[in-house]
C-alpha positions as CSV (number, residue, x, y, z in Angstrom):
1,X,13.7,-1.1,10.8
2,X,11.6,-0.9,14.0
3,X,8.0,0.0,14.1
4,X,6.8,2.7,16.5
5,X,3.3,2.5,17.8
6,X,1.2,5.6,17.1
7,X,-2.3,4.5,18.0
8,X,-3.6,1.8,20.2
9,X,-7.0,0.2,20.5
10,X,-8.5,2.9,22.8
11,X,-7.1,5.6,20.5
12,X,-8.7,4.0,17.4
13,X,-12.0,3.6,19.2
14,X,-12.0,7.2,20.3
15,X,-11.1,8.4,16.8
16,X,-13.9,6.4,15.2
17,X,-16.4,7.6,17.7
18,X,-15.4,11.2,17.0
19,X,-15.6,10.7,13.3
20,X,-19.1,9.2,13.8
21,X,-20.3,12.2,15.6
22,X,-18.7,14.5,13.0
23,X,-20.5,12.6,10.2
24,X,-23.8,13.0,12.1
25,X,-23.3,16.6,12.7
26,X,-22.3,17.5,9.1
27,X,-25.1,15.4,7.7
28,X,-27.7,16.7,10.1
29,X,-28.6,13.1,11.0
30,X,-28.0,9.8,9.4
31,X,-31.0,9.5,7.1
32,X,-29.9,8.9,3.5
33,X,-26.4,8.2,4.7
34,X,-24.4,5.3,3.1
35,X,-20.9,4.3,4.3
36,X,-18.7,2.6,1.7
37,X,-15.5,1.1,2.9
38,X,-12.5,0.6,0.6
39,X,-11.1,-2.9,1.0
40,X,-9.7,-4.3,3.0
41,X,-9.4,-2.3,6.3
42,X,-11.7,0.5,5.1
43,X,-14.6,-1.9,5.0
44,X,-14.0,-2.9,8.6
45,X,-13.7,0.8,9.6
46,X,-17.0,1.6,7.8
47,X,-18.8,-1.2,9.6
48,X,-17.5,0.0,13.0
49,X,-18.6,3.6,12.2
50,X,-22.0,2.3,11.1
51,X,-22.3,0.4,14.4
52,X,-21.4,3.6,16.3
53,X,-23.9,5.6,14.3
54,X,-26.6,3.0,14.9
55,X,-25.9,3.2,18.6
56,X,-26.5,7.0,18.5
57,X,-29.5,6.9,16.1
58,X,-30.9,3.4,16.0
59,X,-31.0,1.8,12.6
60,X,-29.8,4.9,10.8
61,X,-26.6,3.9,9.1
62,X,-25.8,1.3,6.4
63,X,-22.4,0.1,5.4
64,X,-21.1,-1.5,2.2
65,X,-17.9,-2.0,0.3
66,X,-16.5,-0.4,-2.8
67,X,-13.8,-2.3,-4.8
68,X,-11.6,0.2,-6.7
69,X,-9.1,-2.3,-8.2
70,X,-10.2,-1.9,-11.8
71,X,-10.3,1.9,-11.5
72,X,-6.7,2.3,-10.3
73,X,-4.1,4.0,-12.5
74,X,-1.3,1.7,-11.3
75,X,-2.5,-1.7,-12.5
76,X,0.3,-1.9,-15.0
77,X,2.8,-1.5,-12.1
78,X,1.0,-3.8,-9.8
79,X,-1.1,-6.3,-11.8
80,X,-1.4,-8.8,-9.0
81,X,-3.9,-6.8,-7.0
82,X,-6.7,-8.9,-5.8
83,X,-10.2,-7.5,-6.2
84,X,-12.8,-7.7,-3.5
85,X,-16.6,-7.6,-4.0
86,X,-18.4,-4.3,-4.2
87,X,-21.5,-4.5,-1.9
88,X,-23.9,-1.6,-2.2
89,X,-26.6,-1.6,0.6
90,X,-30.2,-2.0,-0.4
91,X,-31.6,1.3,-1.8
92,X,-28.4,2.1,-3.7
93,X,-26.6,5.5,-3.5
94,X,-28.7,7.7,-5.7
95,X,-29.6,10.9,-3.9
96,X,-27.8,9.9,-0.8
97,X,-24.7,11.1,1.0
98,X,-22.0,8.6,0.5
99,X,-19.1,8.5,3.0
100,X,-16.1,6.8,1.6
101,X,-14.0,5.2,4.4
102,X,-10.4,4.2,4.1
103,X,-7.6,3.4,6.6
104,X,-4.8,5.6,5.3
105,X,-4.9,8.6,3.0
106,X,-1.6,9.1,1.2
107,X,-1.4,10.2,-2.5
108,X,-5.1,10.4,-3.1
109,X,-5.1,8.0,-6.0
110,X,-7.2,5.3,-4.3
111,X,-9.8,7.9,-3.6
112,X,-9.8,9.2,-7.2
113,X,-10.4,5.5,-8.2
114,X,-13.2,5.3,-5.7
115,X,-14.9,8.4,-7.2
116,X,-14.7,6.8,-10.6
117,X,-16.2,3.6,-9.3
118,X,-19.0,5.5,-7.6
119,X,-19.9,7.2,-10.9
120,X,-20.5,3.8,-12.4
121,X,-22.9,2.8,-9.6
122,X,-25.1,5.8,-9.2
123,X,-25.4,9.5,-8.6
124,X,-25.1,10.4,-4.9
125,X,-26.2,13.8,-3.5
126,X,-22.7,14.2,-2.0
127,X,-19.6,12.3,-1.4
128,X,-17.5,12.7,1.8
129,X,-14.2,11.0,2.9
130,X,-13.4,9.6,6.3
131,X,-9.9,8.2,7.0
132,X,-8.3,6.8,10.1
133,X,-4.9,8.3,9.3
134,X,-4.0,11.2,6.9
135,X,-0.2,11.0,6.3
136,X,0.0,13.8,3.7
137,X,2.0,13.6,0.5
138,X,-1.0,14.2,-1.8
139,X,-0.5,13.9,-5.5
140,X,-4.1,14.9,-6.3
141,X,-6.3,17.7,-4.9
142,X,-8.1,15.4,-2.5
143,X,-8.6,16.0,1.2
144,X,-10.5,14.1,3.9
145,X,-13.6,15.5,5.5
146,X,-13.2,13.4,8.7
147,X,-9.7,12.4,10.0
148,X,-8.9,10.2,13.0
149,X,-5.2,11.2,13.2
150,X,-3.0,13.5,11.1
151,X,0.3,11.7,10.9
152,X,2.9,13.7,9.0
153,X,5.5,11.2,7.7
154,X,8.3,11.0,5.2
155,X,7.7,9.2,1.9
156,X,10.1,6.4,2.9
157,X,8.2,5.6,6.1
158,X,5.4,3.1,6.1
159,X,2.1,3.4,8.0
160,X,0.7,0.0,9.1
161,X,-3.0,-0.2,10.3
162,X,-3.8,-3.4,12.1
163,X,-7.4,-4.2,13.0
164,X,-8.7,-7.0,15.2
165,X,-10.9,-8.6,12.6
166,X,-7.9,-9.2,10.3
167,X,-4.8,-8.9,12.3
168,X,-5.9,-9.9,15.8
169,X,-5.2,-6.5,17.4
170,X,-6.0,-2.8,16.8
171,X,-2.9,-0.7,16.3
172,X,-1.4,1.9,14.0
173,X,2.4,1.8,13.6
174,X,5.0,3.8,11.6
175,X,8.2,2.3,10.4
């Protein structure tokens, strides 16, 4: 099966810049804004969005990570999942707008797990969702507030997100 490139580095950068501006607009600024990336690539995307936000409004955005491994409903099917540390920025999430950041939105189950994890950490004012790719096929009533690219795909296709920090290049492919 051959992979077809859907997004290149410039496309990803533009998408994250647009998402950053949409986050600022919908939040009316970046005060009390916390970005939480879902490991692994969601954390990198959250850090990139925070850097872009800080370039627009200096020192305004903080990013962290939210491990959802133990909140997943598929641990029995995939017990070898490796957990990653949850890192909540100083000041916590109580009363703040939390933007969950992930690379691909598919069934919605990872986001449901993230919402459960957030409930154990604190009580945010609001929770929003930013994803680089929304491929459809939702199994739960979850939708992203900020989307880099809508990429309708069949259930037997695979979306691969590669980021420089992990994979050596920025690219989204479908195979």
